[in-house]
Structure formats: C-alpha cells, structure tokens
C-alpha positions in Angstrom: 27.1 98.0 38.1 26.9 100.0 41.3 29.4 99.3 44.1 28.3 98.2 47.5 28.6 101.6 49.0 26.9 103.3 46.0 24.0 100.9 46.3 23.6 101.8 50.0 23.7 105.5 49.2 21.0 104.9 46.6 18.8 103.5 49.3 19.6 106.4 51.6 22.2 104.7 53.8 25.7 105.6 54.6 28.4 102.8 54.7 28.9 102.4 58.5 29.9 98.7 58.9 33.2 97.1 57.9 32.9 94.8 54.9 35.1 91.9 56.0 33.0 89.0 54.8 33.7 87.0 51.6 31.0 85.2 49.7 31.9 82.0 51.4 31.8 83.6 54.9 28.4 85.0 54.1 27.1 81.5 53.1 28.8 80.0 56.2 26.8 82.1 58.6 23.4 80.8 57.3 24.8 77.3 56.9 26.0 77.3 60.5 22.6 78.6 61.9 20.7 75.9 60.0 23.2 73.4 61.5 22.3 69.9 60.3 24.0 68.4 63.3 22.2 70.4 66.0 18.8 70.2 64.3 18.8 66.5 63.6 20.6 65.2 66.7 18.6 67.4 69.1 15.2 66.1 67.8 16.3 62.7 66.7 14.3 60.9 69.4 11.3 63.2 68.8 11.4 62.2 65.1 11.4 58.5 65.9 8.4 59.0 68.2 6.4 60.9 65.6 6.4 58.7 62.4 9.9 57.2 62.6 12.4 57.0 59.7 9.9 57.5 56.8 8.5 60.7 58.2 12.0 62.0 59.0 13.4 61.2 55.6 10.4 62.2 53.4 9.7 65.1 55.7 13.2 66.4 55.1 12.6 66.3 51.3 9.2 68.0 51.6 10.2 70.7 54.0 13.5 71.3 52.3 11.7 71.8 49.0 9.2 74.2 50.4 11.8 76.1 52.3 13.9 76.4 49.1 11.0 78.2 47.4 10.9 80.6 50.4 14.7 81.1 50.2 14.6 81.8 46.5 12.0 84.5 47.1 14.1 86.0 49.9 17.2 85.9 47.8 15.5 87.8 45.0 14.5 90.6 47.4 17.9 90.5 49.1 19.5 91.2 45.7 17.4 94.4 45.4 17.8 95.5 49.0 21.1 94.3 50.4 20.9 95.9 53.8 21.5 94.7 57.4 17.9 95.3 58.3 16.9 92.3 56.2 13.3 91.2 56.6 11.9 94.3 58.4 13.4 96.6 55.9 12.0 94.6 53.0 8.6 94.7 54.6 8.7 98.4 54.9 9.7 98.8 51.2 7.3 96.2 49.7 4.2 96.9 51.8 1.4 98.7 49.9 0.5 102.3 50.4 1.3 103.8 53.8 1.3 100.4 55.7 5.1 100.0 55.5 5.9 101.1 59.1 3.3 98.7 60.7 4.3 95.7 58.6 8.0 96.5 59.3 7.2 96.7 63.0 5.5 93.3 63.0 8.2 91.7 60.9 11.0 93.0 62.9 9.5 91.8 66.2 8.6 88.4 64.9 12.1 88.1 63.4 13.7 89.1 66.7 11.5 86.7 68.8 12.3 83.9 66.4 16.0 84.5 66.6 15.8 84.5 70.4 13.8 81.3 70.5 15.9 79.4 68.1 19.1 80.5 69.8 17.8 79.4 73.2 16.5 76.1 71.8 19.7 75.2 69.9 21.9 76.2 72.9 19.7 74.2 75.3 20.0 71.2 73.1 23.8 71.6 72.9 23.8 72.0 76.7 22.0 68.7 77.1 24.4 67.0 74.7 27.4 68.4 76.5 25.9 67.2 79.8 25.3 63.7 78.4 28.9 63.6 77.2 30.3 64.6 80.5 28.2 62.0 82.2 29.4 59.4 79.8 33.1 60.0 80.3 33.1 61.6 83.8 32.1 58.7 86.1 29.0 58.5 88.3 27.8 62.1 88.3 24.7 62.9 86.3 25.1 66.1 84.3 21.8 65.7 82.4 19.6 67.0 85.2 17.9 70.3 84.9 20.3 72.2 87.1 23.5 71.1 85.3 21.9 71.6 81.8 20.8 75.1 82.6 24.3 76.0 83.9 26.0 74.6 80.8 23.5 76.4 78.6 24.2 79.7 80.4 27.9 79.2 79.8 27.4 78.5 76.2 25.2 81.6 75.7 27.9 83.7 77.4 30.6 82.3 75.2 28.5 83.0 72.1 28.0 86.6 73.2 31.7 87.0 73.9 32.7 85.7 70.4 30.3 88.2 68.8 31.9 91.2 70.7 35.2 90.7 68.8 33.8 91.8 65.5 32.8 90.3 62.2 36.3 88.9 61.3 36.3 86.5 64.3 32.7 85.5 63.6 33.5 84.8 60.0 36.4 82.6 61.1 34.3 80.6 63.5 31.6 80.1 60.8 34.1 79.0 58.2 35.4 76.4 60.6 31.8 75.4 61.4 31.1 74.6 57.7 33.9 72.0 57.5 33.1 70.8 61.0 29.5 70.0 59.9 30.6 68.3 56.7 33.2 66.2 58.5 30.8 65.4 61.3 28.0 64.2 59.0 30.5 62.1 57.0 31.8 60.5 60.2 28.3 59.7 61.5 27.4 58.1 58.1 30.5 56.0 58.0 30.1 54.9 61.6 26.5 53.9 61.1 27.4 51.9 58.1 30.4 50.1 59.5 29.7 49.8 63.3 26.6 47.5 63.6 28.2 44.1 63.6 25.8 42.5 66.1 22.7 43.1 63.9 21.9 43.8 60.3 20.8 47.2 58.9 17.2 47.9 58.4 15.9 47.4 54.8 15.1 50.2 52.5 11.4 49.4 52.8 11.6 50.0 56.5 13.4 53.3 56.1 11.2 54.7 53.4 8.0 52.8 53.6 5.0 52.1 55.9 6.7 49.4 58.0 9.0 51.9 59.5 6.1 54.3 60.2 4.1 51.6 62.0 7.1 50.5 64.0 7.3 53.9 65.7 4.0 55.7 65.3 2.5 54.2 68.4 5.2 56.0 70.5 3.7 59.4 69.8 0.5 58.8 71.8 -1.6 60.0 68.9 -3.7 57.7 66.6 -4.4 60.1 63.8 -1.8 59.6 61.1 -2.0 63.1 59.7 -1.4 64.6 63.1 1.6 62.3 63.7 2.9 63.3 60.2 2.6 67.0 60.9 4.4 66.7 64.2 7.1 64.6 62.6 7.7 67.4 60.1 8.9 69.6 62.9 12.3 67.8 62.9 13.1 69.2 59.4 11.3 72.5 60.0 13.3 73.1 63.3 16.5 72.6 61.3 15.7 74.8 58.3 15.7 78.1 60.2 17.9 81.2 60.2 18.9 81.2 56.6 18.0 84.9 56.4 21.3 85.5 58.3 23.1 86.0 55.0 20.8 89.0 54.4 21.5 90.5 57.8 25.2 90.6 57.2 25.1 91.9 53.6 26.4 95.4 54.7 29.5 93.5 56.0 29.9 91.4 52.8 31.8 92.2 49.6 29.6 92.2 46.5 26.6 92.0 48.7 23.9 92.1 46.1 25.2 88.8 44.7 26.9 87.2 47.8 23.9 87.6 50.1 21.3 85.9 47.8 23.7 83.1 47.0 24.4 82.6 50.7 20.7 82.2 51.4 20.0 79.7 48.6 23.3 77.7 48.9 22.8 77.2 52.7 19.4 75.6 52.1 20.5 73.6 49.1 
C-alpha cells in the first residue's frame, strides 16, 4: 500500500502541508461544519412554520438518506484522489475528454460560493442567538436588532479567521472539542425537553409524526399547496447537511488520508 506522500507523488503533487490530523480530527471537521445544533436551532421556527414536527422529523430522515448516498459517492472518489483540492480536482480528473478544466472551474467556484454562503449564514444565526442571550441576561437593552446582530456576526467571523491562522493543530483541537460539545448539547436539550414541561403534557406521537402535527402548523407558512410547504420544510434538514466535503479538503493534512478522508465524510453524515 502506498504511503500518503507516495500517493500524492503518483498524482503529480509534492507533499507541502503538515500532516497533523488524525482520523478522528478529520471526521470532526465535517461533523462540526454540519453542526446539528446550529442547523436545527437556527431554522427551528422556520421548520414549524413550514409543515411543523412531521415535516421536520420525516424530512430529516429523507434528506439524511439522500445525502448519505451523495456522501458515499464522494467518499469513494476521495479514496482514489485524497487531495486538498477536493471537488474541483475530482471534476478535472473525472470529466470526459478535454472538458476537465471547464468542469473544474465551475465546480471550484460553486464550492467556494457555497462555503462563503454557509459560513455567513451559520455565523449570522449564531450572532442572532448570542444577541438573544445577551438580551435575556443583560437587562433592558435589545441586542437582537440588525445593528447589534451584524456587529456580533462580524466579531465571530474575525475570531474564526484568527483561529484558522494558527495552523491545522489548533483547528483540529477546536473541532475535537466541538464534537463532544455537540453531543453533550443535544443530550442536554433532549433531557430538558423531557423533564421540564410540568405545566402541560407532551404532544402525542401521532402529533409529532402524523398529519395532526402538520395541520396544526401548516397554515403559518402562508402557502396552501401541501407539496410546496413540504419542499420548503425540507430546507431545515438540507441547510444542516452541508459541508461534509471538508474531510476531503484536509486529506493532505491527514494521516492515512485515503482511508481517513472517506470515513470522515460518511461518518459525519451518519
């Protein structure tokens, strides 16, 4: 079996980046970018307005299953081309004939624009949540207005950029902490939702998974066509399941990249 460096040389690349990421760190990057907490909490009210609990729950299963197929395909390609270029490099190699450069160009730009958009969206959602928390504990001042949220978002973006300037080892540490933070955070939310509501009973399983839950919230969307409401409701899960290609982009910084990268993609989705 070829070493990581030999595999790069076989593809015409020299080993330039420091391989400081373990298999777990590679997985942690994609898992952190998917971020169950930021995806679900940011669009929770949106999901309730567009189909309610049934669409959010079954939409998660549907979208997650379809995304898993995409992730499996990407993992297979990543095992053959474990390079930092990721998607645009794959497009160049797999495109038919002499069309590789143009498909690589399109793929690279769409990948970049997608990363910029999802980074801005997630950070803006985090900025609004931070503003709401400050408002909750800080007295009478409202930190959820546009001015304060934009300022908080800017500070968060600067901090993200600063962390990334310190190299892959610091980023790996942050992402490893993030994995356990997400798991603990989800566990705490589940326990609180189960234990806390003493003043009223929990909704029935039929409400959560069936048509009664849909009809209770579907009128809030402003649309009367069920299929349209359903498609909009699926955006909650689709917004969350993004960025899992990150494991491919850091393969040149990962030990045993041809195995760790593909497993990072699939495991983060699963």
